N, C-alpha and C positions, 0 to 999 in steps of 0.2 A: 351511712355512718361512718364508716372506715375513711372515705375521702374527705369528710368534714374534720375528722381527727387530724389528718395529714395535712389538710390546708390550714388548720389551725396551728400546728406546730411549725410549719414553714413561715406562717405570718410572724412568729415569734423569733425567727433565727436571727433577724438583724439585731435584736435586743440582747442576745447572748454573746458575750465576747470571752475569749479565752484568758483566764488569769495568766499574767506573765510569770514565768519561772522564778525570777528575782528581779531585783532593781539594779541594772547595770551601773547607774551613776553613783548608787551607794558601793557597789561592788568595786569600782575604781578607787574610792576612798579607803575600802576596807583591805585592800591588797598591796600595801607598800613593800612588804618584804617579798612579795613574789617576783618583783621586777628584777631583783638581783640575778636571779636564774633564768626567769622566763621573758624578760625584757618588758618595757613600758606597755606595750600593746600585745603581749603574748608571744612575739616573735623572738624565741631564743637565739642568741648569738653564739653561744657555745654548743656544739653538737652533743655535749653530755646531757643536755636538759632538753625536755620536748618543748615544741611550741605549742601554746594553748589557744592561739587565735583562730577563730572560725570553728573550733570543736563544738560538739553538741553539748548543751548546758547540763542536760541530764547526765551525760556521761562524766563530765568535770566534776559535777557534785558528787556523784557516787565515788569517783576516784578519790576525792578529798576525804569523803566519809571514811572509805576504806583505809586510808592512811590513818585516820584519826583512831579507828578501831583496831589497828594492827593488823589488818587483813591483806596489806600489801607488804612484801618483804623484799623489795628490791634493794640494792646497796644504799640507795637514799632515803629509804623508808623511815628510818629514825629522825632524820633531819626534817623530812616533810611532816611526820607527825608532831615534831616539836613545833614547827612553824604553825601548824593548824589547832594546836592544843587549846588555845584561848577562844576560838571561834565557835559560835553556835550554829544550828542549822541553818537559820536565815542568813547568816553571815556567808556560809558556804554557797547557798543559792544565789546570793547577790554577786559574788566572786565569779561563780560560774557563768552567770548572766553576762557580766561584763566581758569576759574573755570570749565568750560564744559570739558576741557581737562584733568582735575586733576583726579586720581584714587581714 
Protein backbone atom coordinates (compact mmCIF):
# COMPACT_ATOMS: atom_id res chain seq x y z
CA UNK A 1 0.00 0.00 0.00
CA UNK A 2 2.79 2.42 0.92
CA UNK A 3 4.54 1.76 -2.39
CA UNK A 4 1.34 2.52 -4.29
CA UNK A 5 0.94 5.80 -2.44
CA UNK A 6 4.53 6.83 -3.19
CA UNK A 7 4.18 5.85 -6.85
CA UNK A 8 0.93 7.79 -7.07
CA UNK A 9 2.52 10.92 -5.58
CA UNK A 10 5.52 10.64 -7.87
CA UNK A 11 3.27 10.42 -10.91
CA UNK A 12 1.76 13.79 -9.93
CA UNK A 13 5.14 15.49 -9.50
CA UNK A 14 5.36 16.80 -13.10
CA UNK A 15 2.00 18.52 -12.63
CA UNK A 16 3.14 20.44 -9.56
CA UNK A 17 4.97 23.66 -10.29
CA UNK A 18 6.41 26.07 -7.80
CA UNK A 19 4.59 29.37 -7.78
CA UNK A 20 6.99 32.17 -8.70
CA UNK A 21 7.84 34.58 -5.92
CA UNK A 22 6.74 37.58 -7.92
CA UNK A 23 6.44 38.81 -11.49
CA UNK A 24 9.83 40.12 -12.59
CA UNK A 25 8.39 41.96 -15.61
CA UNK A 26 5.97 43.85 -13.39
CA UNK A 27 8.79 44.41 -10.91
CA UNK A 28 10.80 46.21 -13.57
CA UNK A 29 7.86 48.54 -14.23
CA UNK A 30 7.23 49.09 -10.51
CA UNK A 31 10.80 50.04 -9.61
CA UNK A 32 11.60 53.31 -11.44
CA UNK A 33 12.78 55.15 -8.33
CA UNK A 34 15.12 52.28 -7.37
CA UNK A 35 17.39 52.90 -10.37
CA UNK A 36 18.70 56.20 -9.02
CA UNK A 37 20.61 54.43 -6.26
CA UNK A 38 20.68 50.77 -7.25
CA UNK A 39 21.11 51.08 -11.04
CA UNK A 40 18.96 49.89 -13.96
CA UNK A 41 19.72 46.22 -13.31
CA UNK A 42 20.52 46.40 -9.62
CA UNK A 43 24.24 47.10 -10.01
CA UNK A 44 24.87 50.16 -7.90
CA UNK A 45 27.48 52.54 -9.28
CA UNK A 46 27.91 54.35 -5.97
CA UNK A 47 29.52 52.28 -3.19
CA UNK A 48 27.19 53.91 -0.63
CA UNK A 49 24.31 51.85 -2.05
CA UNK A 50 24.08 48.06 -2.16
CA UNK A 51 23.80 46.18 -5.41
CA UNK A 52 20.57 44.20 -5.61
CA UNK A 53 21.24 42.12 -8.71
CA UNK A 54 21.21 38.39 -8.14
CA UNK A 55 20.17 38.63 -4.50
CA UNK A 56 17.70 36.12 -3.14
CA UNK A 57 14.14 37.33 -3.86
CA UNK A 58 12.86 36.41 -0.39
CA UNK A 59 15.72 38.35 1.20
CA UNK A 60 15.03 41.43 -0.93
CA UNK A 61 11.32 41.25 -0.16
CA UNK A 62 11.96 40.97 3.58
CA UNK A 63 14.44 43.85 3.50
CA UNK A 64 11.90 46.11 1.77
CA UNK A 65 9.18 45.02 4.17
CA UNK A 66 11.48 45.78 7.12
CA UNK A 67 12.13 49.26 5.74
CA UNK A 68 8.39 49.85 5.33
CA UNK A 69 7.73 48.73 8.90
CA UNK A 70 10.57 50.75 10.42
CA UNK A 71 12.53 47.66 11.47
CA UNK A 72 15.66 48.78 9.64
CA UNK A 73 17.40 51.79 11.10
CA UNK A 74 20.40 52.37 8.86
CA UNK A 75 21.26 55.96 7.88
CA UNK A 76 19.20 55.51 4.69
CA UNK A 77 16.22 53.85 6.41
CA UNK A 78 13.94 56.90 6.33
CA UNK A 79 14.62 57.49 2.65
CA UNK A 80 13.98 53.83 1.86
CA UNK A 81 10.77 53.82 3.90
CA UNK A 82 9.56 56.88 1.99
CA UNK A 83 10.35 55.23 -1.38
CA UNK A 84 8.50 52.04 -0.40
CA UNK A 85 5.56 53.64 1.41
CA UNK A 86 3.08 53.44 -1.48
CA UNK A 87 3.93 49.86 -2.49
CA UNK A 88 1.83 46.89 -1.45
CA UNK A 89 2.96 43.36 -0.65
CA UNK A 90 2.68 42.14 -4.25
CA UNK A 91 4.61 45.17 -5.51
CA UNK A 92 7.47 44.29 -3.15
CA UNK A 93 7.47 40.67 -4.33
CA UNK A 94 7.48 41.73 -7.97
CA UNK A 95 10.39 44.14 -7.43
CA UNK A 96 12.29 41.50 -5.48
CA UNK A 97 11.75 39.00 -8.30
CA UNK A 98 13.01 41.50 -10.87
CA UNK A 99 16.26 42.26 -9.04
CA UNK A 100 16.83 38.61 -8.12
CA UNK A 101 16.82 37.72 -11.83
CA UNK A 102 19.40 40.31 -12.82
CA UNK A 103 23.05 39.36 -13.43
